[in-house]
Structure formats: C-alpha cells, structure tokens
VEXMAR-687152 format. One record per residue (C-alpha): x, y, z. Coordinates in steps of 0.02 Angstrom, whole numbers, padded with zeros to 5 digits, always signed. Layout:
XYZ/...
***
This chain:
+00094-00393-00187/+00165-00553-00268/+00358-00577-00253/+00466-00722-00289/+00606-00772-00185/+00742-00877-00149/+00774-00948+00021/+00952-01011+00045/+00980-01151+00162/+01152-01221+00181/+01183-01290+00008/+01008-01303-00051/+00915-01169-00135/+00730-01153-00098/+00611-01069-00231/+00439-00973-00169/+00321-00865-00197/+00274-00738-00074/+00101-00655-00054/+00112-00513+00049/-00030-00376+00105/+00047-00203+00083/-00036-00043+00091/+00035+00130+00081/-00029+00314+00070/+00038+00407-00087/+00038+00608-00102/+00076+00670-00286/+00164+00820-00286/+00317+00858-00432/+00371+01023-00350/+00537+00967-00249/+00506+01111-00140/+00326+01058-00087/+00408+00876-00063/+00524+00928+00060/+00384+01036+00166/+00276+00869+00138/+00402+00750+00209/+00452+00880+00364/+00284+00915+00397/+00261+00702+00400/+00407+00687+00507/+00327+00806+00631/+00183+00713+00636/+00268+00584+00665/+00257+00495+00492/+00401+00407+00389/+00372+00471+00213/+00495+00445+00074/+00491+00528-00088/+00456+00430-00239/+00544+00470-00408/+00472+00472-00577/+00582+00496-00730/+00430+00566-00821/+00393+00691-00749/+00509+00862-00744/+00563+00889-00574/+00602+00670-00580/+00477+00670-00433/+00323+00598-00435/+00268+00617-00228/+00298+00557-00075/+00231+00386-00003/+00210+00314+00195/+00236+00138+00185/+00273+00082+00335/+00108+00006+00419/+00128+00098+00590/+00132+00256+00507/-00003+00224+00384/-00094+00195+00529/-00062+00362+00615/-00101+00422+00457/-00273+00359+00434/-00298+00389+00622/-00237+00571+00615/-00382+00585+00484/-00306+00514+00328/-00394+00611+00152/-00499+00769+00183/-00567+00762+00030/-00706+00638-00066/-00601+00593-00223/-00641+00424-00273/-00519+00305-00353/-00471+00342-00546/-00494+00233-00655/-00317+00169-00658/-00338+00058-00520/-00442-00075-00572/-00484-00151-00390/-00551+00006-00317/-00603+00122-00468/-00747+00222-00418/-00734+00196-00227/-00718+00354-00106/-00525+00370-00036/-00600+00405+00140/-00710+00231+00117/-00568+00141+00083/-00457+00203+00209/-00581+00202+00345/-00588-00011+00290/-00404+00003+00295/-00386+00059+00472/-00485-00069+00554/-00386-00217+00434/-00236-00131+00487/-00276-00142+00684/-00354-00338+00665/-00237-00419+00749/-00302-00602+00667/-00251-00534+00475/-00099-00642+00383/+00007-00517+00306/+00111-00620+00233/+00094-00825+00157/+00228-00916+00047/+00180-01035-00097/+00282-01171-00183/+00209-01117-00344/+00166-00965-00439/+00014-01006-00478/-00067-01067-00309/-00008-00871-00276/-00096-00813-00394/-00245-00896-00376/-00256-00837-00180/-00196-00663-00236/-00327-00633-00326/-00462-00707-00206/-00368-00597-00079/-00412-00436-00198/-00596-00493-00230/-00637-00528-00027/-00551-00351+00011/-00650-00254-00133/-00807-00358-00081/-00787-00311+00110/-00747-00127+00060/-00898-00121-00055/-01007-00163+00076/-00917-00059+00233/
***
C-alpha cells in the first residue's frame, strides 16, 4: 500500500511517501445478522475483526475484515480458508492462484522477523517503483511455493 504523508517537525513540514506491506483477511457477507455472528465468532477465536461497509449492497455491509497482523497470523495458524477457491479476476496480482496457497505463503512471511514492513521515500516515483518491485517479487515467490 502506498501512502502520502506529512511529518511535522518543529516549524517544518516534510512530505514523504511510504510503502507498507499490509495483509488482510476479508470475508464477504451482506446479511447483518450473519456479519454480527461472524464478528462474535472471530472474537471467541481471539481474532480482531471489523465490519466493512459498502453502500452498493442492500444492507450497506460488505462483510468483515481482519487487519491486525497478529489476528491475521492467528487466522492462518488456525487453518485459514478451507476451500480450494482461486483468486478472481478482480486481483491483478494474484488472479488464478489458490487462496490456500497464498495464505500458507503469507503465514510464513508474517513470521519472518527479517521482513521490512514499511519503507519511506522522498518522492512518489521511487515509492511506486519500489512497490512494483516488491509486488512482482511476492507474486513470483507465491507461484513458486
């Protein structure tokens, strides 16, 4: 994820771009009652999950999302996805790769203490170039897995 930030130090403002490695688990569901049950289930499993909203759905709910790295790791440790579904065409990076394969790779990656989770750049082009390089590297590793 690429973020544009301002850092205020004293009287000066420093503009920079930050590339962050973020992974999240999304479970799609529009029924409000089922979404509440999913959040409760996640809480009982020790996972931090939040409801995601989408105004295009009848309930204005799109499902739940687990974003905290520790909760993502716990979800993956507990088995992750249980079907052999592949990522759809909505994802340019991971299209056609099974979600189980991606999650197994992410679980290894999250536990690697050498991983740089965030890197800052003074200009947008350098940040975008680095982001593209990291994306290609991750996809190559996942496909090899």
